[in-house]
C-alpha positions as semicolon CSV with decimal commas, in nm:
position;residue;x (nm);y (nm);z (nm)
1;M;9,537;10,896;12,605
2;S;9,765;10,730;12,856
3;A;10,126;10,671;12,772
4;D;10,091;10,293;12,771
5;S;9,770;10,274;12,570
6;S;9,756;10,148;12,213
7;T;9,387;10,227;12,173
8;L;9,205;10,546;12,088
9;T;8,845;10,495;12,196
10;P;8,616;10,640;11,930
11;T;8,355;10,890;12,037
12;T;8,013;10,934;11,883
13;S;8,083;11,297;11,808
14;T;8,358;11,494;11,645
15;S;8,368;11,802;11,866
16;D;8,712;11,929;11,959
17;S;8,660;11,845;12,325
18;E;8,602;11,480;12,248
19;V;8,887;11,418;12,004
20;P;9,186;11,255;12,184
21;T;9,500;11,461;12,230
22;K;9,731;11,421;11,934
23;R;10,008;11,169;11,994
24;Q;10,373;11,261;11,968
25;K;10,486;11,055;11,672
26;V;10,830;10,907;11,623
27;N;10,996;10,909;11,284
28;E;10,997;10,549;11,165
29;F;11,286;10,623;10,927
30;T;11,512;10,781;11,190
31;D;11,412;10,578;11,494
32;G;11,763;10,462;11,574
33;R;11,746;10,119;11,417
34;K;12,072;9,987;11,277
35;T;12,056;9,923;10,904
36;P;12,300;9,719;10,696
37;N;12,497;9,866;10,409
38;Y;12,411;9,730;10,066
39;S;12,713;9,782;9,842
40;W;12,720;9,883;9,478
41;L;12,913;9,563;9,404
42;Q;12,635;9,357;9,561
43;S;12,385;9,549;9,349
44;A;12,574;9,466;9,030
45;T;12,598;9,101;9,137
46;D;12,223;9,091;9,198
47;W;12,155;9,238;8,856
48;F;12,366;8,968;8,691
49;K;12,208;8,673;8,871
50;Q;11,853;8,810;8,849
51;S;11,896;8,861;8,475
52;L;12,062;8,535;8,378
53;K;12,014;8,260;8,635
54;P;11,705;8,033;8,601
55;S;11,698;7,993;8,980
56;Y;11,584;8,355;9,000
57;E;11,261;8,311;8,810
58;D;10,958;8,461;8,984
59;Q;10,804;8,138;9,112
60;K;11,135;8,004;9,245
61;V;11,215;8,328;9,426
62;E;10,868;8,334;9,580
63;S;10,896;7,969;9,687
64;R;11,226;8,034;9,865
65;L;11,062;8,314;10,061
66;L;10,751;8,112;10,150
67;S;10,961;7,810;10,251
68;Y;11,030;7,988;10,580
69;L;10,674;7,903;10,675
70;P;10,654;7,574;10,870
71;F;10,377;7,447;10,640
72;F;10,513;7,536;10,294
73;P;10,565;7,355;10,067
74;E;10,491;7,055;10,290
75;S;10,211;7,045;10,547
76;D;10,305;7,054;10,916
77;G;10,012;6,823;10,994
78;T;9,790;7,108;11,108
79;R;9,814;7,343;10,812
80;R;9,874;7,313;10,441
81;A;9,943;7,573;10,176
82;S;9,947;7,590;9,799
83;I;9,988;7,839;9,516
84;V;9,675;7,891;9,305
85;N;9,647;8,089;8,982
86;T;9,282;8,158;8,898
87;D;9,160;8,255;8,550
88;V;8,962;8,580;8,567
89;G;8,896;8,613;8,193
90;N;9,065;8,783;7,900
91;G;9,367;8,559;7,945
92;Q;9,440;8,708;8,288
93;Y;9,483;8,536;8,625
94;I;9,505;8,626;8,992
95;H;9,791;8,474;9,191
96;E;9,717;8,343;9,540
97;L;9,872;8,173;9,840
98;F;9,599;7,955;9,989
99;I;9,649;7,840;10,349
100;E;9,410;7,601;10,520
101;N;9,405;7,504;10,887
102;L;9,295;7,139;10,912
103;E;9,176;7,147;11,273
104;D;8,813;7,134;11,384
105;R;8,666;7,469;11,278
106;S;8,417;7,459;11,567
107;K;8,715;7,556;11,785
108;G;8,787;7,859;11,567
109;L;8,569;8,142;11,443
110;T;8,196;8,139;11,506
111;G;8,121;8,299;11,169
112;T;8,286;8,249;10,833
113;N;8,626;8,081;10,818
114;E;8,726;8,244;10,487
115;V;8,973;8,537;10,510
116;V;9,106;8,734;10,212
117;L;9,424;8,944;10,246
118;V;9,490;9,229;10,001
119;H;9,832;9,400;9,983
120;G;9,906;9,768;9,930
121;Y;10,032;9,972;9,635
122;A;10,301;9,802;9,425
123;A;10,329;9,533;9,694
124;S;10,233;9,166;9,693
125;L;10,124;8,876;9,913
126;G;10,479;8,796;10,026
127;L;10,488;9,104;10,247
128;F;10,253;8,923;10,486
129;I;10,524;8,659;10,542
130;D;10,543;8,736;10,916
131;N;10,164;8,712;10,961
132;F;10,073;8,386;10,789
133;D;10,190;8,166;11,074
134;S;9,991;8,344;11,347
135;L;9,674;8,400;11,144
136;S;9,667;8,040;11,021
137;R;9,670;7,907;11,377
138;I;9,296;7,971;11,403
139;P;9,134;7,623;11,377
140;G;8,958;7,567;11,046
141;I;9,055;7,901;10,895
142;K;9,109;7,939;10,520
143;I;9,337;8,227;10,419
144;H;9,347;8,360;10,065
145;A;9,643;8,597;10,026
146;I;9,625;8,737;9,676
147;D;9,819;8,955;9,437
148;M;9,571;9,200;9,289
149;L;9,553;9,212;8,911
150;G;9,842;9,424;8,784
151;F;10,058;9,362;9,092
152;G;10,286;9,094;9,233
153;L;10,286;8,770;9,038
154;S;9,935;8,810;8,901
155;S;9,886;8,900;8,536
156;R;10,009;9,246;8,447
157;P;9,798;9,365;8,154
158;K;9,856;9,706;8,006
159;F;9,676;9,963;8,218
160;P;9,424;10,155;8,005
161;D;9,466;10,526;7,943
162;L;9,168;10,622;8,155
163;P;9,076;10,980;8,246
164;S;9,006;11,068;8,609
165;S;8,837;11,406;8,619
166;T;8,487;11,288;8,718
167;K;8,339;11,047;8,970
168;E;8,251;10,808;8,691
169;D;8,612;10,815;8,569
170;V;8,745;10,720;8,913
171;Y;8,486;10,442;8,945
172;K;8,614;10,293;8,619
173;V;8,969;10,287;8,756
174;E;8,850;10,117;9,075
175;D;8,650;9,867;8,868
176;W;8,967;9,768;8,680
177;F;9,078;9,605;9,006
178;I;8,760;9,508;9,188
179;D;8,570;9,350;8,897
180;P;8,844;9,086;8,840
181;F;8,859;9,043;9,218
182;E;8,486;8,959;9,220
183;K;8,541;8,721;8,929
184;W;8,821;8,556;9,127
185;R;8,596;8,518;9,434
186;K;8,327;8,344;9,232
187;E;8,575;8,117;9,054
188;R;8,723;8,016;9,390
189;G;8,378;7,939;9,530
190;I;8,415;8,178;9,823
191;G;8,086;8,274;9,986
192;K;8,076;8,485;10,299
193;F;8,423;8,608;10,395
194;I;8,633;8,850;10,600
195;L;8,823;9,109;10,393
196;M;9,150;9,269;10,505
197;G;9,333;9,533;10,299
198;H;9,647;9,739;10,354
199;S;9,700;10,095;10,223
200;F;9,586;10,108;9,858
201;G;9,449;9,758;9,914
202;G;9,240;9,906;10,195
203;Y;9,107;10,172;9,959
204;L;9,017;9,907;9,701
205;S;8,861;9,688;9,972
206;C;8,629;9,976;10,061
207;A;8,544;10,027;9,693
208;Y;8,475;9,656;9,655
209;A;8,252;9,651;9,963
210;M;8,048;9,946;9,839
211;K;7,988;9,778;9,503
212;Y;7,966;9,408;9,582
213;N;7,874;9,358;9,947
214;K;7,527;9,219;9,882
215;K;7,312;8,975;10,074
216;V;7,396;8,606;10,026
217;I;7,217;8,292;10,141
218;E;7,425;8,028;10,320
219;N;7,258;7,730;10,487
220;G;6,925;7,903;10,454
221;I;7,049;8,214;10,638
222;S;7,071;8,558;10,476
223;S;7,380;8,767;10,555
224;N;7,628;9,007;10,399
225;L;7,888;8,871;10,159
226;I;8,155;9,052;10,364
227;E;8,116;8,957;10,728
228;K;8,385;9,194;10,859
229;L;8,620;9,448;10,701
230;V;8,971;9,529;10,830
231;L;9,140;9,844;10,697
232;I;9,514;9,848;10,767
233;S;9,645;10,205;10,738
234;P;9,422;10,269;10,434
235;V;9,500;10,548;10,190
236;G;9,235;10,790;10,067
237;V;9,024;10,839;10,379
238;E;9,049;11,215;10,436
239;R;8,892;11,506;10,254
240;N;9,117;11,743;10,064
241;E;9,120;12,036;9,827
242;S;9,164;11,810;9,525
243;A;8,854;11,602;9,595
244;I;8,599;11,569;9,317
245;L;8,334;11,546;9,589
246;K;8,296;11,905;9,709
247;E;8,057;11,844;9,999
248;D;8,293;11,926;10,282
249;R;8,665;11,989;10,321
250;G;8,673;11,988;10,697
251;L;8,967;11,748;10,706
252;S;9,290;11,809;10,522
253;P;9,581;11,569;10,477
254;H;9,877;11,587;10,712
255;V;10,123;11,652;10,434
256;S;10,152;11,626;10,059
257;V;10,375;11,378;9,880
258;E;10,616;11,647;9,762
259;Q;10,637;11,788;10,115
260;E;10,704;11,443;10,253
261;I;10,986;11,396;10,003
262;L;11,142;11,739;10,036
263;A;11,064;11,855;10,392
264;D;11,232;11,740;10,711
265;Q;11,090;11,394;10,784
266;E;11,093;11,442;11,160
267;D;10,874;11,751;11,127
268;I;10,628;11,552;10,919
269;V;10,582;11,256;11,152
270;E;10,561;11,483;11,456
271;G;10,271;11,660;11,289
272;K;10,434;12,003;11,274
273;D;10,304;12,255;11,025
274;I;10,507;12,220;10,706
275;P;10,535;12,544;10,510
276;E;10,416;12,545;10,151
277;L;10,716;12,465;9,936
278;P;10,830;12,701;9,662
279;R;10,776;12,596;9,303
280;T;11,124;12,453;9,263
281;R;11,229;12,245;8,966
282;T;11,214;11,932;9,183
283;R;10,862;12,002;9,297
284;R;10,750;12,088;8,945
285;L;10,901;11,759;8,827
286;I;10,714;11,564;9,097
287;D;10,387;11,738;9,010
288;Y;10,446;11,680;8,639
289;M;10,517;11,308;8,687
290;W;10,205;11,266;8,899
291;V;9,970;11,457;8,670
292;H;10,103;11,275;8,362
293;N;10,076;10,931;8,527
294;Y;10,446;10,841;8,536
295;S;10,546;10,555;8,765
296;P;10,839;10,586;9,007
297;F;10,909;10,218;8,945
298;S;11,004;10,294;8,587
299;I;11,317;10,453;8,733
300;I;11,407;10,125;8,905
301;R;11,328;9,915;8,599
302;N;11,568;10,124;8,391
303;A;11,849;10,142;8,648
304;G;12,040;9,838;8,520
305;P;12,303;9,717;8,771
306;F;12,192;9,989;9,015
307;K;11,841;9,842;9,060
308;S;11,923;9,642;9,369
309;K;12,095;9,936;9,538
310;L;11,785;10,152;9,492
311;I;11,559;9,876;9,625
312;S;11,791;9,818;9,921
313;R;11,715;10,166;10,054
314;W;11,373;10,026;10,146
315;T;11,453;9,662;10,226
316;T;11,753;9,734;10,451
317;H;11,538;9,964;10,663
318;R;11,217;9,765;10,665
319;F;11,383;9,428;10,721
320;S;11,697;9,532;10,909
321;H;11,598;9,311;11,205
322;V;11,580;9,012;10,970
323;Y;11,926;9,088;10,829
324;Y;12,090;9,067;11,171
325;Q;11,897;8,755;11,271
326;D;11,905;8,556;10,947
327;K;12,096;8,701;10,653
328;Q;11,977;8,431;10,413
329;H;11,615;8,505;10,495
330;F;11,684;8,875;10,434
331;N;11,838;8,792;10,096
332;N;11,528;8,590;10,004
333;I;11,305;8,884;10,097
334;H;11,524;9,127;9,901
335;D;11,526;8,899;9,595
336;Y;11,147;8,873;9,611
337;I;11,102;9,250;9,632
338;Y;11,349;9,286;9,343
339;R;11,129;9,064;9,124
340;I;10,810;9,249;9,221
341;F;10,951;9,599;9,172
342;N;11,108;9,513;8,838
343;A;10,810;9,337;8,684
344;K;10,617;9,490;8,394
345;G;10,439;9,812;8,486
346;S;10,063;9,769;8,514
347;G;9,840;9,833;8,816
348;E;10,086;10,089;8,954
349;Y;9,962;10,339;8,693
350;A;9,622;10,354;8,864
351;I;9,746;10,541;9,168
352;T;9,764;10,884;9,003
353;R;9,413;10,838;8,867
354;V;9,241;10,774;9,200
355;L;9,469;10,990;9,414
356;A;9,556;11,354;9,352
357;V;9,902;11,505;9,396
358;G;9,973;11,452;9,764
359;A;9,838;11,093;9,779
360;V;9,490;11,208;9,879
361;A;9,178;11,059;9,723
362;K;8,985;11,227;9,447
363;L;8,680;11,053;9,597
364;P;8,755;11,054;9,972
365;L;8,635;10,743;10,153
366;I;8,500;10,947;10,443
367;D;8,238;11,093;10,207
368;R;8,148;10,755;10,058
369;C;8,169;10,481;10,319
370;P;7,986;10,574;10,643
371;D;7,626;10,570;10,521
372;K;7,678;10,262;10,304
373;F;7,867;10,067;10,570
374;V;7,597;10,147;10,826
375;D;7,320;10,047;10,584
376;M;7,507;9,717;10,534
377;K;7,555;9,687;10,910
378;L;7,918;9,607;10,828
379;P;8,163;9,580;11,122
380;T;8,493;9,753;11,045
381;L;8,834;9,778;11,212
382;W;9,062;10,074;11,130
383;L;9,428;10,009;11,217
384;Y;9,728;10,244;11,218
385;G;10,084;10,235;11,351
386;D;10,202;10,477;11,618
387;K;10,476;10,589;11,374
388;D;10,243;10,579;11,073
389;W;10,276;10,860;10,818
390;M;9,920;10,791;10,707
391;N;9,650;11,021;10,849
392;D;9,524;10,823;11,148
393;E;9,315;11,120;11,262
394;A;9,107;11,076;10,946
395;G;9,066;10,710;11,040
396;L;8,941;10,812;11,383
397;E;8,704;11,063;11,223
398;M;8,573;10,786;10,996
399;T;8,521;10,560;11,297
400;N;8,336;10,830;11,487
401;K;8,114;10,908;11,190
402;I;8,020;10,543;11,135
403;N;7,947;10,493;11,505
404;S;7,740;10,808;11,528
405;L;7,521;10,683;11,243
406;S;7,504;10,321;11,363
407;T;7,425;10,420;11,721
408;S;7,139;10,633;11,597
409;K;7,010;10,360;11,364
410;Y;7,085;10,038;11,554
411;S;7,187;10,151;11,905
412;E;7,526;9,986;11,856
413;K;7,873;10,078;11,732
414;L;7,999;9,912;11,416
415;A;8,348;10,061;11,384
416;N;8,663;9,999;11,587
417;F;8,987;10,199;11,588
418;R;9,327;10,081;11,709
419;I;9,684;10,207;11,714
420;I;9,955;9,939;11,694
421;S;10,260;10,023;11,903
422;N;10,615;10,036;11,766
423;A;10,488;10,031;11,410
424;G;10,482;10,248;11,101
425;H;10,270;10,231;10,786
426;H;10,353;9,862;10,740
427;L;10,231;9,788;11,092
428;Y;10,171;9,419;11,018
429;L;10,544;9,387;10,945
430;D;10,668;9,605;11,229
431;N;10,474;9,442;11,512
432;P;10,329;9,106;11,402
433;P;10,242;8,979;11,755
434;E;10,032;9,283;11,846
435;F;9,880;9,289;11,499
436;A;9,772;8,925;11,538
437;K;9,635;8,990;11,887
438;V;9,419;9,279;11,763
439;I;9,295;9,077;11,464
440;Y;9,211;8,779;11,687
441;K;9,002;9,002;11,911
442;F;8,815;9,167;11,624
443;L;8,740;8,831;11,464
444;G;8,620;8,695;11,798
445;Y;8,887;8,427;11,836
446;V;9,030;8,340;12,175
447;N;9,372;8,176;12,137
448;R;9,383;7,905;12,401
449;K;9,723;7,767;12,305
């Protein structure tokens, strides 16, 4: 791979001679960026206003964040946006930002104009704030950015005490999310669409596709419900020793969660071998919390006036560039994340039931998706950041496996693999222009403006 390339071209085989040379990764958390200091006093002030002031209700905080878009709450003449809460049964609803481009759709995508965006674990639709403007420039496009049930500003029902020791158990956990998602799709009248999911949202998007991507009839033409699938640094791709599926353990994860927390971060992102950690009290605590389905966000929710300080360790790094360009916009982002992280625990409790200790899937996607995606003839795009801690090599292996099968069956490749430059796990946030460019190309849109 050349130094200036952001693409790893998939092969149709997985032999060592054909796998690209491993990239030298840069630590996204020690990459030299300047981060602001968030004081303890500011944290206490945040706690007071978030607890007592009506102006810090969820919907008002979200509206302040979205108001940075040129078409929210008022249309800019080309695009309009609205908040939609859709009943999905049992008194629950899914929260959505719906954006519609009003231009002639014949100048946009040749296929469906419906796009659904799904956030990652414990995240929400607002994290796509830097992508809505570029994606909504496609003439005629309709974007549905949703908060999955149990996350964001969607309903947060109590998560059931489900076991997760068998395949059927894990399927039930996945269904807790994807069945309401399917109900939402039907209620919103969405036919054929493009599905994009980040991290845990990517995992759930794959699970949804495997269960619900059936043939639909539109204008007398039969086609798949999902026209294209975009996986943005998805979790759960690789095989691992904790997998319930025991067919093959040829791929192992880069590093376990406890190693990522306790080992030197630079060693991890550079792909160095990390020695097995001793059974320290800290590691035993991490393992215990994971196995017993404790949520790390419960620590934040019970931190009182220290909540904002804990949250700032993420927001001041992730949005440091925003802070130095527009402090008020940064504050709006921080307030929004504060509301999301401190909301009632719900969907977050699923993660330990579908992923084993180490954030690796109990039912690895690489053992589930290739044959089904090829049978569906489903085009997929697998995206990772060049500083991504997620296992991009597993994504490349997935791409190669899909293409090997599709080439044999259809004489064409169905999967694409890309690395986004200057980006970590949240690559859509770190490099929005390149992210949009890659998405445009995959969707078949040529931006003529």
